[in-house]
Backbone as CSV, one residue per row, in Angstrom:
resi,resn,N_x,N_y,N_z,CA_x,CA_y,CA_z,C_x,C_y,C_z
1,MET,-200.030,-13.377,-179.123,-200.943,-12.614,-180.682,-202.560,-13.589,-180.952
2,THR,-203.436,-12.757,-180.553,-204.913,-13.866,-180.963,-205.013,-13.865,-182.727
3,ALA,-205.308,-15.184,-183.395,-205.787,-15.421,-184.988,-207.072,-14.186,-185.050
4,GLU,-206.733,-13.726,-186.240,-208.333,-12.906,-186.762,-209.348,-13.616,-187.158
5,THR,-210.267,-13.417,-186.951,-211.462,-14.498,-187.125,-212.090,-13.331,-188.252
6,PRO,-212.957,-14.352,-188.994,-214.096,-13.438,-190.254,-214.400,-11.960,-190.018
7,LEU,-215.449,-11.921,-188.680,-215.893,-11.095,-187.855,-214.721,-9.300,-187.717
8,ASP,-213.642,-10.136,-187.504,-212.939,-8.757,-187.364,-212.659,-8.002,-188.963
9,ARG,-212.896,-8.309,-189.786,-212.854,-7.592,-191.008,-213.707,-6.494,-191.290
10,LEU,-215.004,-7.063,-189.827,-216.095,-5.587,-190.022,-215.776,-4.218,-189.507
11,ASP,-214.584,-4.262,-188.816,-214.114,-3.151,-188.475,-213.369,-2.591,-189.303
12,ASP,-212.492,-3.427,-190.559,-211.932,-3.055,-191.623,-212.456,-2.155,-192.729
13,ASP,-212.358,-0.527,-192.787,-212.687,0.051,-193.910,-212.751,0.014,-195.059
14,ASP,-211.710,-0.830,-195.198,-211.346,-1.475,-196.669,-211.547,-2.721,-197.230
15,TYR,-212.246,-3.734,-196.246,-212.662,-4.523,-196.794,-214.324,-4.423,-197.228
16,PRO,-214.300,-5.049,-198.425,-215.616,-5.111,-199.180,-216.712,-5.398,-199.147
17,ALA,-217.565,-5.401,-198.283,-218.387,-5.675,-197.376,-220.215,-5.449,-198.106
18,TYR,-220.124,-4.200,-199.084,-221.348,-4.558,-199.534,-221.490,-4.550,-201.268
19,ALA,-222.353,-4.986,-201.227,-222.496,-5.574,-202.748,-223.314,-4.185,-203.617
20,MET,-223.420,-3.783,-204.622,-223.280,-2.832,-205.525,-225.392,-2.220,-204.605
21,GLY,-226.406,-3.193,-204.611,-227.389,-2.725,-204.559,-227.299,-2.314,-202.993
22,ARG,-226.948,-2.820,-202.272,-227.278,-2.208,-200.468,-225.833,-1.229,-200.584
23,ALA,-225.131,-0.688,-201.628,-224.017,0.223,-201.280,-224.821,1.084,-201.681
24,ALA,-225.029,1.434,-202.504,-226.325,2.458,-203.165,-227.385,2.764,-202.320
25,GLU,-227.929,1.692,-201.761,-229.291,2.255,-200.465,-228.504,3.003,-199.082
26,LEU,-227.176,2.498,-199.330,-226.536,3.142,-197.812,-226.338,4.596,-198.010
27,ILE,-225.454,4.509,-199.325,-225.381,6.541,-199.865,-227.146,7.291,-200.309
28,GLY,-227.729,6.246,-200.771,-228.732,7.256,-201.173,-228.971,7.820,-202.637
29,THR,-228.218,6.335,-203.247,-228.339,6.822,-204.624,-228.374,5.588,-205.352
30,THR,-228.119,5.581,-206.492,-228.278,4.279,-207.435,-227.363,3.409,-208.185
31,PRO,-227.303,2.360,-208.334,-226.636,1.994,-208.673,-225.534,2.089,-209.758
32,ALA,-226.254,2.676,-210.679,-226.006,3.493,-211.748,-224.809,4.555,-211.619
33,PHE,-225.147,5.234,-210.378,-224.067,5.780,-209.822,-223.047,5.222,-209.301
34,LEU,-223.072,4.726,-209.478,-221.981,3.604,-208.684,-221.191,3.380,-209.811
35,ARG,-221.674,2.707,-211.088,-221.210,2.255,-212.071,-220.178,3.560,-212.829
36,ALA,-221.559,4.897,-212.726,-220.456,6.076,-213.290,-219.171,6.354,-212.745
37,ILE,-219.013,6.676,-211.732,-218.115,6.743,-210.738,-217.026,5.945,-210.514
38,GLY,-217.366,4.223,-210.605,-216.327,3.266,-211.177,-215.662,4.351,-212.591
39,LYS,-216.192,4.037,-213.307,-215.983,4.477,-214.670,-214.805,5.872,-214.693
40,ALA,-215.196,6.404,-214.035,-214.659,7.676,-213.803,-213.446,8.049,-212.601
41,ARG,-213.338,6.323,-212.733,-212.035,5.801,-211.782,-211.876,6.603,-210.463
42,LEU,-213.376,7.052,-209.363,-212.995,7.443,-208.738,-212.787,6.400,-207.646
43,ILE,-213.664,5.025,-207.314,-213.384,4.546,-207.212,-213.259,2.838,-208.018
44,THR,-212.627,2.032,-207.234,-212.529,0.409,-208.209,-212.879,-0.627,-207.456
45,PRO,-214.102,-0.758,-207.288,-214.571,-2.117,-206.258,-213.886,-3.413,-206.695
46,LEU,-214.124,-4.149,-205.447,-213.326,-5.471,-205.926,-214.510,-6.371,-206.209
47,ARG,-214.222,-7.713,-206.911,-215.141,-8.084,-207.391,-215.227,-9.416,-206.900
48,SER,-216.346,-10.142,-206.456,-217.066,-11.249,-205.770,-216.462,-12.210,-206.999
49,GLU,-216.416,-13.886,-206.342,-215.955,-14.338,-207.498,-217.199,-14.483,-208.983
50,GLY,-218.083,-14.160,-208.213,-219.026,-14.943,-209.510,-218.941,-13.184,-210.278
51,GLY,-218.007,-12.490,-210.021,-218.113,-11.393,-210.936,-218.516,-9.871,-210.052
52,HIS,-219.133,-10.110,-209.183,-220.438,-8.698,-209.008,-219.584,-7.707,-208.010
53,ARG,-219.530,-6.499,-207.960,-219.064,-5.583,-207.449,-219.071,-5.817,-205.627
54,ARG,-218.344,-5.311,-205.002,-218.287,-5.533,-203.642,-217.446,-4.202,-203.108
55,TYR,-217.918,-2.659,-202.652,-217.214,-1.852,-202.145,-217.717,-1.990,-200.382
56,SER,-216.156,-1.055,-199.769,-215.761,-1.248,-198.446,-216.555,0.410,-197.714
57,ARG,-216.788,0.389,-196.857,-217.099,1.606,-196.209,-216.183,2.565,-196.264
58,TYR,-214.825,2.341,-196.845,-214.115,3.680,-197.164,-214.520,4.386,-198.741
59,GLN,-215.001,3.115,-199.599,-215.554,3.804,-200.720,-216.846,4.021,-200.855
60,LEU,-217.478,3.877,-199.878,-218.716,4.390,-199.849,-219.067,5.992,-199.307
61,ARG,-217.700,6.387,-198.412,-217.713,7.850,-197.995,-216.831,8.279,-198.988
62,ILE,-216.390,7.962,-199.595,-215.873,8.337,-201.024,-216.629,8.612,-202.118
63,ALA,-217.810,7.809,-201.971,-219.120,7.865,-203.066,-220.058,8.780,-202.591
64,ALA,-220.148,8.675,-201.522,-221.250,9.952,-201.064,-220.632,11.144,-200.721
65,ARG,-219.257,11.406,-200.692,-218.848,12.745,-200.671,-219.283,13.161,-202.515
66,ALA,-219.080,12.435,-203.230,-219.138,12.614,-204.377,-220.485,13.404,-204.706
67,ARG,-221.340,11.947,-204.469,-222.879,12.359,-204.454,-223.636,13.459,-204.065
68,GLU,-222.862,14.343,-202.378,-222.836,15.311,-202.391,-222.919,16.363,-203.496
69,LEU,-221.478,16.442,-203.636,-220.778,17.540,-205.249,-222.005,17.399,-206.759
70,VAL,-222.544,16.018,-207.162,-223.251,15.954,-208.080,-224.480,16.420,-207.223
71,ASP,-224.973,16.462,-206.255,-226.512,17.016,-206.143,-226.714,18.389,-205.520
72,GLN,-225.372,19.227,-206.098,-225.210,20.196,-205.651,-224.817,20.751,-207.014
73,GLY,-225.194,20.219,-208.202,-224.823,20.694,-209.167,-223.413,20.523,-210.614
74,THR,-222.763,19.504,-209.499,-221.241,18.971,-210.044,-221.368,18.392,-211.161
75,PRO,-221.100,18.246,-212.648,-220.917,17.277,-212.916,-220.015,15.831,-212.457
76,VAL,-220.662,14.344,-212.571,-219.736,13.451,-211.994,-218.311,13.470,-212.193
77,GLU,-217.933,13.715,-213.795,-216.349,13.438,-213.603,-215.683,15.025,-212.853
78,ALA,-216.043,16.150,-212.982,-215.428,16.959,-211.904,-215.561,16.540,-210.849
79,ALA,-216.739,16.019,-210.153,-216.982,15.670,-208.982,-215.911,14.459,-208.570
80,CYS,-215.664,13.381,-208.943,-214.724,12.391,-208.559,-213.352,13.432,-208.817
81,ARG,-212.988,14.536,-209.518,-211.574,15.044,-209.522,-211.604,15.590,-208.400
82,ILE,-212.344,16.704,-207.947,-212.415,17.202,-206.847,-212.426,16.257,-205.360
83,VAL,-213.106,15.269,-205.491,-213.057,14.147,-204.060,-211.829,13.765,-204.182
84,ILE,-210.867,13.114,-204.703,-209.399,12.860,-206.116,-208.712,13.577,-205.152
85,LEU,-209.203,15.241,-205.387,-208.197,15.896,-204.794,-208.000,16.763,-203.448
86,GLU,-209.551,16.474,-202.632,-209.362,16.840,-201.377,-208.855,15.589,-200.623
87,ASP,-209.307,13.989,-201.046,-208.296,13.044,-200.338,-206.787,13.195,-200.536
88,GLN,-206.264,13.313,-201.648,-204.910,13.240,-201.623,-204.285,14.443,-200.343
89,LEU,-205.290,16.159,-200.914,-204.567,16.940,-199.524,-204.631,16.514,-198.101
90,GLU,-205.883,15.569,-197.786,-206.065,15.075,-196.557,-205.130,14.354,-196.467
91,GLU,-204.334,13.485,-197.165,-203.300,12.968,-196.965,-202.058,13.562,-196.799
92,ALA,-201.975,14.458,-197.880,-200.416,14.912,-197.377,-200.596,15.921,-196.072
93,GLN,-201.686,16.787,-195.530,-201.939,17.065,-194.359,-201.539,16.011,-193.366
94,ARG,-201.992,15.047,-193.374,-201.631,13.750,-192.147,-200.259,13.384,-192.089
95,ILE,-199.722,13.212,-193.447,-197.943,12.782,-193.414,-197.221,14.714,-192.856
96,ASN,-197.686,15.246,-193.358,-197.011,16.626,-192.397,-197.315,16.624,-190.761
97,GLU,-198.159,16.650,-190.542,-198.551,16.678,-189.122,-197.504,15.303,-188.734
98,GLU,-197.500,14.390,-189.365,-196.631,13.464,-188.685,-195.176,13.682,-188.350
99,LEU,-194.929,14.188,-189.568,-193.069,14.688,-189.909,-193.207,15.841,-189.071
100,ARG,-194.137,16.925,-188.615,-193.628,17.796,-187.752,-193.583,17.337,-186.323
101,ASN,-194.359,16.317,-185.728,-194.120,15.502,-184.596,-193.284,14.885,-184.630
102,ALA,-192.782,14.306,-185.489,-191.564,13.395,-185.357,-190.305,14.383,-185.320
103,ALA,-189.971,15.622,-185.977,-189.123,16.524,-185.898,-188.854,16.687,-184.572
104,PRO,-187.221,17.242,-184.186,-186.845,17.518,-183.115,-186.946,19.206,-182.823
105,ARG,-187.322,18.996,-181.901,-187.938,20.777,-181.887,-186.590,21.247,-181.372
106,SER,-186.279,22.449,-181.741,-185.435,23.464,-181.745,-185.924,24.413,-180.539
107,ASP,-185.021,25.179,-180.048,-184.668,26.118,-178.909,-184.638,27.243,-179.358
108,CYS,-185.268,28.335,-179.860,-184.905,29.692,-180.156,-184.002,30.250,-179.236
109,ARG,-183.927,29.936,-177.814,-183.204,30.683,-176.781,-181.704,30.273,-176.962
110,THR,-181.428,28.567,-177.785,-180.431,28.101,-177.736,-179.520,28.416,-179.069
111,GLY,-180.461,28.883,-179.854,-179.713,29.188,-181.212,-180.302,27.900,-182.099
112,GLY,-180.694,27.145,-181.601,-180.832,25.531,-182.606,-182.021,24.956,-182.249
């Protein structure tokens, strides 16, 4: 087993690698939008030791989806709720698929 290096974190979708300004730039929005979706509890950025918001790649994907909905005319609060529900549905479908794949297969010809 090898020890993890700081560079290994770059592959971690949950590592808070992006400061607010860079995060906003990456998804083509403003820091105010990121603050608004944080206030709506769509994402909760981690804080640096200095108190600055830090975002992960996963959070940026969620924020980008919310931005798409807002750009289409959906209010921020509603967009956040939609994204939360989409994320929950995706997770439930993933779990369902895992359970299906783990369940023993029955053979219709033997009745079992």
